[in-house]
C-alpha positions in Angstrom: -27.4 3.2 -48.6 -26.8 6.9 -47.9 -29.7 7.1 -45.5 -28.4 4.1 -43.6 -24.9 5.6 -43.3 -26.3 8.8 -42.0 -28.4 6.9 -39.4 -25.4 4.9 -38.2 -23.3 8.1 -38.0 -25.9 10.0 -36.0 -26.5 7.0 -33.7 -22.8 6.8 -33.0 -22.7 10.4 -32.0 -25.7 9.9 -29.8 -24.1 6.9 -28.1 -20.8 8.7 -27.5 -22.5 11.8 -26.1 -24.7 9.9 -23.6 -21.8 7.6 -22.5 -20.1 10.8 -21.3 -23.2 12.3 -19.8 -24.6 9.4 -17.9 -21.7 9.2 -15.4 -22.4 12.8 -14.1 -25.4 11.5 -12.1 -23.2 9.0 -10.2 -20.0 10.3 -8.5 -17.5 7.5 -8.8 -16.6 7.7 -5.2 -20.1 6.4 -4.4 -19.3 3.2 -6.1 -22.7 1.4 -5.9 -25.7 2.5 -4.0 -28.1 -0.1 -2.5 -31.9 0.2 -2.3 -35.3 -1.5 -2.4 -38.8 -1.0 -3.8 -41.4 0.2 -1.4 -45.1 0.4 -2.1 -46.7 2.8 0.5 -50.1 2.3 -1.2 -50.0 -1.4 -0.1 -49.6 -0.7 3.6 -51.4 1.1 6.3 -50.1 4.6 6.5 -49.3 4.1 10.2 -46.6 1.7 9.2 -44.8 3.8 6.7 -42.5 5.6 9.1 -41.5 2.4 10.8 -40.8 0.7 7.4 -38.7 3.5 6.0 -36.8 3.9 9.2 -36.0 0.2 9.2 -34.9 0.3 5.6 -32.4 3.0 6.6 -31.3 1.0 9.7 -30.5 -2.0 7.5 -28.2 0.3 5.4 -30.4 0.8 2.4 -29.7 4.2 0.7 -32.7 4.7 -1.6 -36.1 3.5 -2.3 -38.3 3.1 -5.4 -42.0 4.1 -5.6 -44.9 4.5 -7.9 -44.8 2.3 -11.0 -48.1 0.5 -10.2 -49.9 3.3 -8.4 -51.9 5.1 -11.2 -55.3 4.5 -9.6 -53.9 6.1 -6.4 -52.5 9.1 -8.2 -55.6 9.6 -10.4 -58.5 7.7 -8.8 -60.9 9.4 -11.1 -60.3 10.9 -14.5 -58.7 14.3 -14.0 -58.7 14.1 -10.2 -55.1 13.9 -9.1 -54.2 12.9 -5.5 -50.5 13.1 -4.6 -50.8 13.9 -0.9 -50.2 10.3 0.1 -47.1 10.2 -2.1 -45.9 13.5 -0.7 -46.0 12.0 2.8 -44.2 8.8 1.7 -41.4 10.8 0.0 -41.0 13.1 3.1 -40.7 10.1 5.4 -38.2 8.4 3.1 -36.1 11.6 2.9 -36.3 12.1 6.7 -34.7 8.7 7.0 -31.9 9.5 4.6 -33.3 7.7 1.6 -33.2 9.1 -1.9 -36.2 8.2 -4.1 -36.5 6.8 -7.6 -39.9 7.9 -8.7 -41.7 5.9 -11.5 -44.3 6.7 -14.1 -47.3 4.4 -13.3 -48.1 3.5 -16.9 -47.9 -0.4 -16.6 -51.2 -0.4 -14.8 -54.0 1.7 -16.4 -56.7 2.3 -13.8 -60.1 0.7 -14.0 -61.9 3.9 -14.9 -59.7 4.2 -18.0 -60.2 0.6 -18.9 -64.0 0.9 -18.6 -64.1 4.1 -20.6 -61.6 3.1 -23.3 -61.2 -0.7 -23.5 -59.6 -0.2 -26.9 -56.3 0.9 -25.2 -55.3 -2.7 -24.6 -53.2 -4.8 -26.9 -54.5 -7.9 -28.7 -52.9 -11.3 -28.7 -52.4 -13.5 -31.8 -56.1 -14.7 -31.5 -57.2 -11.0 -31.7 -58.3 -11.2 -28.1 -57.8 -7.9 -26.3 -56.2 -7.8 -22.9 -58.4 -6.6 -20.0 -58.0 -4.7 -16.8 -56.7 -6.7 -13.9 -53.0 -7.1 -14.5 -50.0 -5.1 -15.7 -48.3 -4.3 -19.0 -51.5 -4.8 -20.9 -51.7 -1.6 -22.9 -50.9 -1.1 -26.5 -47.9 1.1 -27.4 -49.7 1.9 -30.6 -52.7 3.6 -28.9 -52.6 7.3 -29.4 -55.4 7.6 -26.9 -53.4 5.8 -24.2 -50.5 8.1 -25.0 -52.7 11.1 -24.2 -53.6 9.7 -20.8 -50.0 8.9 -20.3 -49.1 12.5 -21.1 -51.5 13.8 -18.5 -50.3 11.6 -15.6 -46.6 11.9 -16.4 -47.0 15.7 -16.8 -48.7 16.0 -13.4 -45.9 13.9 -11.7 -43.1 15.9 -13.5 -44.6 19.3 -12.5 -45.0 18.2 -8.9 -41.6 16.5 -8.4 -39.4 17.6 -11.2 -37.4 20.0 -9.1 -37.6 18.1 -5.8 -34.1 17.4 -4.7 -35.3 14.3 -2.8 -36.1 12.6 -6.1 -32.9 11.0 -7.4 -34.2 9.9 -10.7 -37.1 8.5 -12.7 -37.9 5.0 -14.0 -40.3 4.8 -16.9 -43.0 2.1 -16.8 -41.7 -1.3 -15.7 -39.9 -4.0 -17.6 -40.8 -2.9 -21.1 -41.2 -6.1 -23.0 -42.9 -5.0 -26.2 -45.5 -7.8 -26.4 -46.6 -8.8 -29.9 -49.7 -6.6 -30.6 -52.3 -7.5 -33.2 -54.8 -4.8 -32.4 -56.3 -2.5 -35.0 -54.1 0.3 -33.7 -51.0 -1.7 -34.2 -52.1 -2.8 -37.6 -52.5 0.9 -38.6 -49.2 1.9 -37.1 -47.4 -0.9 -38.8 -48.7 0.4 -42.2 -47.5 3.9 -41.3 -44.1 2.5 -40.3 -43.8 0.7 -43.6 -44.8 3.8 -45.6 -42.2 5.8 -43.8 -39.5 3.2 -44.4 -40.2 2.2 -48.0 -42.1 5.2 -49.4 -43.6 3.1 -52.2 -45.4 -0.2 -52.2 -43.2 -1.5 -55.0 -40.1 -0.9 -52.9 -41.7 -2.8 -50.0 -42.8 -5.7 -52.3 -39.2 -5.9 -53.5 -37.7 -5.9 -49.9 -40.1 -8.6 -48.8 -39.5 -10.8 -51.8 -43.2 -10.8 -52.5 -42.8 -12.2 -56.0 -42.4 -15.6 -54.2 -45.7 -17.3 -54.1 -47.3 -14.2 -55.7 -47.6 -12.5 -52.3 -47.8 -9.0 -53.9 -49.5 -6.0 -52.4 -51.1 -3.1 -54.4 -51.4 -0.8 -51.4 -50.1 -0.5 -47.8 -53.7 -0.7 -46.5 -53.7 -4.3 -47.6 -50.9 -5.3 -45.2 -51.5 -6.9 -41.9 -49.2 -7.9 -39.1 -47.8 -11.4 -39.9 -49.4 -14.2 -38.0 -47.6 -17.5 -38.2 -50.4 -19.6 -36.8 -52.6 -18.6 -39.8 -50.1 -18.8 -42.6 -47.7 -21.5 -43.7 -44.2 -20.3 -44.7 -44.9 -16.6 -44.5 -42.2 -14.3 -45.6 -39.3 -14.0 -43.2 -38.7 -10.4 -44.3 -42.2 -9.5 -43.4 -41.7 -11.0 -39.9 -38.3 -9.3 -39.5 -39.9 -5.9 -40.3 -42.6 -6.6 -37.8 -40.1 -7.3 -35.0 -38.3 -4.1 -35.9 -41.6 -2.1 -35.9 -42.7 -3.6 -32.6 -39.4 -2.7 -30.9 -39.6 0.8 -32.4 -43.1 1.2 -30.9 -41.9 0.4 -27.4 -38.9 2.6 -27.8 -41.0 5.5 -29.1 -43.4 5.2 -26.2 -40.5 5.4 -23.7 -39.0 8.3 -25.6 -42.4 10.0 -25.6 -42.5 9.7 -21.8 -38.9 11.0 -21.5 -39.7 14.0 -23.6 -42.7 14.9 -21.2 -40.5 14.6 -18.2 -37.7 16.7 -19.7 -40.2 19.6 -20.2 -40.4 19.9 -16.4 -37.7 18.1 -14.4 -34.3 19.3 -13.2 -31.2 18.3 -15.1 -30.0 16.8 -11.9 -32.6 14.1 -12.2 -31.9 11.2 -14.5 -34.4 9.1 -16.6 -34.1 5.3 -17.2 -36.1 2.2 -17.5 -35.5 -1.5 -16.6 -35.4 -4.0 -19.4 -35.7 -7.7 -18.7 -32.2 -9.1 -19.5 -32.6 -11.5 -22.4 -36.2 -11.0 -23.3 -35.8 -9.1 -26.6 -38.9 -8.2 -28.4 -37.8 -4.8 -26.9 -34.4 -3.4 -28.0 -32.8 -1.1 -25.5 -30.6 0.5 -28.1 -33.7 1.9 -29.9 -34.6 4.2 -27.1 -32.8 7.4 -27.9 -33.8 9.8 -25.0 -33.0 7.9 -21.9 -29.9 8.9 -19.9 -29.0 5.2 -19.5 -30.7 1.9 -19.3 -31.0 -0.6 -16.4 -32.0 -4.2 -16.1 -34.0 -6.7 -14.1 -32.3 -10.0 -13.0 -33.7 -13.0 -11.1 -30.8 -15.6 -11.2 -32.7 -18.4 -9.4 -35.9 -19.5 -11.1 -35.7 -23.3 -11.1 -33.2 -23.5 -14.0 -30.3 -25.8 -14.6 -27.0 -24.2 -13.6 -23.5 -25.5 -12.8 -22.8 -27.7 -9.9 -25.0 -29.8 -7.6 -26.5 -26.7 -6.0 -26.6 -24.6 -9.2 -30.3 -24.3 -9.0 -29.8 -22.4 -5.8 -26.7 -20.4 -6.7 -28.2 -19.1 -9.9 -27.8 -18.5 -13.6 -24.1 -17.9 -14.1 -24.5 -16.1 -17.5 -27.2 -13.7 -16.4 -25.5 -10.9 -14.4 -22.3 -11.4 -16.4 -24.1 -10.6 -19.6 -26.5 -7.9 -18.3 -23.7 -5.9 -16.6 -21.6 -5.7 -19.8 -24.5 -5.4 -22.2 -26.4 -2.6 -20.5 -23.4 -0.7 -19.3 -22.0 -0.7 -22.8 -25.0 1.2 -24.2 -24.6 4.6 -22.6 -21.6 4.0 -20.3 -23.7 3.6 -17.1 -26.1 1.0 -15.8 -27.7 -0.3 -12.6 -29.7 -3.4 -11.7 -33.2 -2.2 -10.9 -34.6 -5.5 -9.7 -32.3 -8.1 -8.2 -33.8 -11.1 -6.5 -33.9 -11.0 -2.7 -34.9 -14.6 -2.1 -37.6 -17.0 -3.4 -39.8 -15.8 -6.2 -43.3 -16.8 -7.1 -43.5 -17.1 -10.9 -40.9 -19.7 -11.9 -41.8 -23.4 -12.7 -39.9 -24.2 -9.5 -39.1 -21.6 -6.9 -36.2 -22.9 -4.7 -34.7 -20.9 -1.8 -31.3 -19.4 -2.9 -28.2 -20.8 -1.3 -27.0 -18.8 1.7 -24.5 -16.3 0.4 -25.9 -16.2 -3.2 -27.8 -12.9 -2.9 -24.6 -11.2 -1.5 -22.6 -12.7 -4.3 -25.0 -11.4 -7.0 -24.7 -7.9 -5.5 -20.9 -8.1 -5.6 -21.2 -9.4 -9.2 -23.3 -6.3 -10.1 -20.7 -4.1 -8.5 -17.8 -5.8 -10.3 -19.6 -5.3 -13.6 -19.9 -1.6 -13.2 -23.4 -1.0 -11.7 -23.9 2.4 -10.2 -26.8 1.1 -8.0 -28.5 -2.2 -7.1 -32.1 -2.3 -6.1 -34.3 -5.2 -5.0 -37.9 -6.0 -5.6 -39.1 -5.6 -2.9 -38.7 -4.4 0.7 -41.8 -6.1 2.2 -43.2 -9.5 1.2 -46.8 -8.9 0.1 -49.7 -10.4 2.1 -52.1 -10.4 -0.8 -52.1 -10.4 -4.6 -50.5 -12.6 -7.2 -47.0 -12.2 -5.7 -47.7 -13.3 -2.1 -44.9 -15.8 -2.2 -42.3 -13.4 -3.5 -39.7 -12.7 -0.8 -38.8 -9.3 0.3 -36.0 -7.7 2.4 -38.4 -8.3 5.3 -40.9 -11.1 5.8 -44.7 -11.2 6.3 -44.5 -9.5 9.7 -43.1 -6.4 8.1 -40.1 -6.2 10.4 -38.0 -9.4 10.5 -35.3 -9.4 7.9 -35.3 -12.4 5.5 -32.0 -14.2 4.8 -31.6 -12.3 1.6 -32.5 -9.1 3.4 -29.6 -9.7 5.8 -27.3 -10.2 2.8 -28.5 -6.9 1.3 -27.7 -5.2 4.7 -24.3 -6.9 4.8 -23.5 -5.7 1.3 -24.5 -2.1 2.1 -22.1 -2.1 5.1 -19.4 -3.6 3.0 -19.9 -1.0 0.3 -19.5 1.8 3.0 -16.2 0.2 3.9 -15.1 0.1 0.3 -15.9 3.7 -0.3 -13.5 4.7 2.5 -10.7 3.0 0.4 -11.7 4.4 -2.9 -8.8 6.0 -4.8 -9.8 8.4 -7.6 -6.3 8.0 -9.1 -6.6 4.2 -9.6 -5.6 3.2 -13.1 -6.9 0.1 -15.0 -4.1 -2.4 -14.8 -2.2 -2.6 -18.1 -2.4 -6.4 -18.2 -6.2 -6.3 -17.7 -6.7 -3.5 -20.3 -4.6 -5.4 -22.9 -7.2 -8.1 -23.2 -10.3 -5.9 -23.4 -12.8 -7.6 -25.7 -15.9 -6.4 -27.5 -18.7 -8.7 -28.6 -20.7 -7.4 -31.6 -24.5 -7.7 -31.0 -27.6 -6.8 -33.1 -31.2 -7.6 -32.3 -31.9 -7.7 -36.0 -29.5 -10.7 -36.3 -31.2 -12.5 -33.4 -34.7 -11.9 -34.9 -33.6 -13.0 -38.4 -31.9 -16.2 -37.2 -34.8 -17.0 -34.9 -37.3 -16.8 -37.8 -35.4 -19.4 -39.7 -33.3 -21.4 -37.3 -32.6 -24.2 -39.8 -32.2 -26.7 -36.9 -34.2 -27.1 -33.7 -30.8 -27.6 -32.0 -29.7 -24.0 -32.6 -29.9 -21.4 -29.8 -28.4 -17.9 -30.5 -28.1 -17.2 -26.8 -26.2 -20.4 -26.2 -23.9 -19.6 -29.1 -23.1 -16.1 -28.0 -22.8 -16.9 -24.3 -20.4 -19.6 -25.3 -18.0 -17.0 -26.6 -18.7 -14.7 -23.7 -17.9 -17.4 -21.2 -14.6 -18.2 -23.0 -13.5 -14.6 -22.8 -14.6 -14.3 -19.1 -12.5 -17.4 -18.4 -9.5 -15.5 -19.7 -10.2 -12.8 -17.1 -10.9 -10.2 -19.8 -13.2 -7.2 -19.5 -16.1 -7.3 -22.0 -18.3 -4.8 -23.7 -21.3 -5.7 -26.0 -21.2 -3.2 -28.8 -23.1 -2.2 -31.9 -22.1 -1.7 -35.6 -21.8 2.1 -35.0 -19.4 1.7 -32.1 -15.7 2.5 -32.2 -13.9 -0.8 -32.6 -10.4 0.6 -32.3 -10.4 0.7 -28.5 -10.7 -3.1 -28.3 -7.7 -5.3 -29.0 -10.1 -8.2 -29.6 -13.5 -8.1 -31.4 -15.8 -11.2 -31.5 -18.5 -11.3 -34.1 -20.8 -14.3 -33.2 -23.5 -15.4 -35.7 -23.8 -12.0 -37.4 -26.0 -13.1 -40.2 -27.0 -9.7 -41.6 -24.1 -7.7 -43.1 -23.4 -5.0 -45.7 -20.4 -3.6 -47.5 -19.9 -1.0 -44.8 -19.6 -3.4 -41.9 -17.2 -5.7 -43.8 -15.0 -2.7 -44.6 -15.1 -1.6 -41.0 -14.1 -5.1 -39.9 -11.3 -5.1 -42.5 -9.9 -1.8 -41.4 -10.1 -2.9 -37.7 -7.9 -5.9 -38.5 -5.5 -4.1 -40.8 -4.8 -1.6 -38.1 -3.9 -4.2 -35.5 -7.2 -5.6 -34.1 -7.8 -9.3 -33.6 -11.1 -10.1 -35.3 -12.9 -13.4 -34.5 -16.0 -14.3 -36.5 -18.1 -17.3 -35.9 -20.4 -19.4 -38.1 -23.8 -18.1 -39.4 -22.2 -14.8 -40.3 -22.6 -12.9 -43.6 -25.5 -14.8 -45.2 -27.9 -11.9 -45.8 -28.4 -8.2 -46.5 -30.5 -5.9 -44.3 -33.7 -6.9 -45.9 -32.9 -10.5 -44.9 -32.2 -11.5 -48.5 -29.5 -14.0 -49.4 -26.8 -12.3 -51.5 -26.9 -13.0 -55.2 -23.3 -14.3 -55.0 -21.7 -17.5 -53.8 -22.7 -18.4 -50.3 -21.7 -15.5 -48.0 -19.2 -14.3 -50.6 -19.2 -10.6 -49.6 -16.9 -11.6 -46.7 -14.6 -14.1 -48.5 -11.7 -11.7 -48.9 -12.0 -10.7 -45.2 -12.0 -14.2 -43.8 -9.6 -15.6 -46.3 -11.8 -18.5 -47.3 -14.7 -19.7 -49.3 -17.7 -21.3 -47.5 -18.6 -24.3 -49.7 -21.7 -25.2 -47.7 -22.9 -25.8 -44.2 -24.2 -28.9 -42.5 -26.6 -29.6 -39.7 -26.7 -33.0 -37.8 -29.4 -34.7 -35.7 -28.8 -34.5 -32.0 -27.8 -38.2 -31.8 -25.1 -37.9 -34.5 -21.7 -36.4 -33.7 -19.4 -34.7 -36.1 -15.7 -34.9 -35.4 -13.2 -32.0 -35.7 -9.4 -32.3 -35.1 -6.9 -29.6 -34.2 -3.3 -30.1 -32.9 -4.0 -33.7 -32.1 -7.1 -33.0 -30.1 -10.7 -34.2 -31.0 -13.8 -32.1 -30.7 -17.5 -32.9 -31.3 -20.2 -30.8 -32.9 -23.7 -31.3 -34.4 -25.6 -28.0 -34.3 -23.8 -26.1 -37.1 -20.8 -26.7 -39.3 -19.5 -24.7 -42.2 -17.2 -26.4 -44.7 -14.4 -23.9 -45.6 -12.0 -23.7 -48.5 -9.0 -21.5 -47.4 -7.3 -19.0 -49.7 -3.6 -19.5 -50.3 -2.6 -16.8 -47.8 -4.8 -18.3 -45.0 -3.9 -21.0 -42.5 -6.2 -23.9 -41.6 -6.6 -24.2 -37.9 -9.0 -27.2 -37.6 -10.4 -29.8 -40.0 -13.5 -32.1 -40.1 -12.6 -35.7 -39.4 -15.8 -37.6 -40.3 -18.8 -37.2 -42.6 -18.3 -37.0 -46.4 -16.3 -33.8 -46.1 -13.6 -35.3 -43.9 -10.3 -33.4 -44.3 -12.0 -30.0 -45.1 -11.3 -26.9 -43.0 -13.5 -26.0 -40.1 -11.6 -22.9 -38.9 -9.1 -20.6 -40.7 -7.0 -17.6 -39.9 -5.0 -14.9 -41.7 -2.9 -11.8 -41.0 -4.1 -8.7 -42.9 -1.9 -5.7 -42.1 -1.0 -5.5 -38.4 -3.9 -7.7 -37.0 -5.6 -11.0 -37.5 -8.9 -12.4 -38.8 -10.0 -15.8 -37.6 -13.2 -17.5 -38.9 -14.6 -20.4 -36.8 -17.1 -22.3 -39.0 -18.3 -24.8 -36.4 -20.4 -24.6 -33.3 -19.0 -27.3 -31.0 -21.0 -29.0 -28.4 -18.9 -27.9 -25.4 -17.2 -24.9 -26.9 -13.7 -26.5 -26.4 -12.6 -25.9 -30.0 -13.6 -22.3 -29.8 -11.8 -21.8 -26.5 -8.6 -23.4 -27.7 -8.6 -21.2 -30.9 -9.3 -18.0 -28.9 -6.5 -19.0 -26.4 -4.1 -19.1 -29.3 -5.2 -15.7 -30.6 -4.9 -14.0 -27.2 -1.5 -15.6 -26.4 -0.1 -14.8 -29.9 -1.2 -11.2 -29.4 1.2 -11.1 -26.4 -1.4 -10.8 -23.6 -1.5 -12.8 -20.4 -4.7 -14.7 -20.0 -6.2 -16.6 -17.0 -7.9 -20.0 -17.1 -10.9 -19.6 -14.8 -13.3 -22.6 -14.7 -17.0 -22.1 -15.6 -18.8 -19.9 -13.1 -15.7 -18.0 -11.8 -15.7 -14.3 -12.7 -12.9 -11.9 -11.8 -13.3 -8.2 -12.6 -11.4 -5.0 -11.9 -13.4 -1.9 -11.1 -12.4 1.5 -9.7 -9.2 0.1 -8.1 -10.8 -3.0 -6.6 -10.6 -6.7 -7.8 -13.7 -8.7 -7.2 -14.1 -12.5 -7.7 -17.4 -14.4 -7.5 -18.1 -18.1 -7.7 -21.1 -19.8 -9.2 -19.3 -23.1 -9.9 -20.4 -25.1 -6.9 -16.8 -25.8 -5.9 -14.1 -23.8 -4.1 -11.4 -22.2 -6.2 -8.0 -21.0 -5.3 -7.4 -17.5 -6.5 -4.0 -16.3 -7.7 -3.7 -13.1 -5.5 -0.3 -11.5 -5.1 1.2 -11.8 -1.6 1.4 -8.0 -1.3 -2.3 -7.6 -2.1 -4.7 -6.6 0.6 -7.8 -8.8 0.9 -10.7 -6.8 2.0 -13.5 -9.4 2.0 -13.2 -13.2 1.6 -10.2 -15.4 1.3 -7.8 -16.6 -1.4 -9.8 -19.8 -1.4 -13.0 -18.6 -3.0 -16.0 -20.6 -1.8 -19.3 -21.1 -3.7 -21.3 -19.1 -3.6 -18.7 -16.7 -2.4 -16.9 -13.3 -2.9 -13.4 -12.2 -2.5 -12.4 -8.5 -2.9 -8.9 -7.2 -2.8 -6.6 -4.3 -3.5 -3.3 -4.7 -5.3 -0.5 -2.3 -4.5 
């Protein structure tokens, strides 16, 4: 326990320090810079000057180079050729473009693959990846790390004090694929030795007495493989997820350390995670200045409204802005869709105006820059059909390209109105909300969902969307974060707990915070073991109730819940609660054999409130009605925006965007100055205004 407390304390210091440091790279008056990827190695050298000049003419402010260019930087082992990159950087700078330079590690060159095929990761059939794509290396390969050290060192020494280089991106979209290679097997054993020290401690943590799955030595352990084993230990799997994420994080930190040996402290270091693909955990990287994200809102999915498939995934940017910004206080979107993509099951053309709306949404959520993949649509390769800022002729702006250009010009106008003395409106700040998130909880739930109807993302996004509908600012925070700065703290499906976090929640509520906890919380300890108590008993005193049991219904069966004369339906997850005498029942089940039992309870410890919502309703209406009560009873004014409407305040400016498919009439004061758009917010659309 002491070692865990020390880890959490140190991590909190790290987080606070970097939250303060990250902003130094991005003067607030710049608001949000706009840029695009450019691949000089893909195009005839005679076209570079034209392309980079045209990027500048369109209003783009920076470009991004190099992440797939290893064979051009090192065409033969030990032979480094950067003259072509020197020229491209010079031409970009001459046209007023800053450069994000990337480490080229996603694509090991053919000579390296031929000499050392063992650097690639292996899939669950123990088949190694091969040369010919990207992201195919093993993070557990010490040999690959040595080659990484050489190329990254060469880049850092050459460009580390070059003022034209704005910052560095490591690798590309680090996903931490599941690796079953001999290297990963060995590293997993090392990781376990370091964590548990003795094989007996590990056997105990994994519950290996069950079915007699007991090990005598760490060397006997392999990475868990569900396709070969029935009912394998969930604790074994959880530790593998943790290990795998640690390996990716360690590889990124390894690269950061190399860069920091050589580069100026004016250059920042980041990487771009794929928003909700979470084998990789961005909070595990400890050396980056901040983290960024990749976002493609239109990929054939089902979204609100008749044209939702064209307007985009409404949760995506809303989540990514708040999640990634919350880690170190700064973020940016490194890849934001410019038009049609090539990789989705269906690849529709975005609705006119959608790309501009996504950009404004990124601004509203605090991004310091927005970059698109890519400037030119490729003429060859696997992404031929992926749109760019310009089309196949290399000069004609695509529809999305024109919207990027428009956004850049609008951002220039906004900068002229920036007021460094602007203060967050008190009414807005009063409803500031935190959502507690842990990858460990996601992994543990996903290993044992208990019902095929459960989706952790759907569950947590349900709460996020409720809070966004209130017009509240949101941060996604970790256990080590400072809860006290948030009037409201939502803890959705937080299955793994310990005494420390329960005490922290208790103190938060006693000191005046409003704590909202949802179902699937408090079942297990950090090894993933159920507590040797009554079900979830370690938090009974906190929530003011006993959880008698939980129920799961088939999709065609609907449970009924009643509250204040209104009826609600559920089927995914329902916990049957027995309130303590000092707790108030908010909602009760109205069918099934436990009709009349509590589904949600609340209590008032000290100055604050604790509310436990034991059911996951089908449309989230119960959860929204309960949260509405909590916010109103706390004395804050809330809005009632429909799904797909997001309204945010940033640096003195209000921004509203509309994914809903319908127009929406905004409540803007008569004395406000509308800068872009109208009071009637179209879809997809943007309205930006200043309030006096």
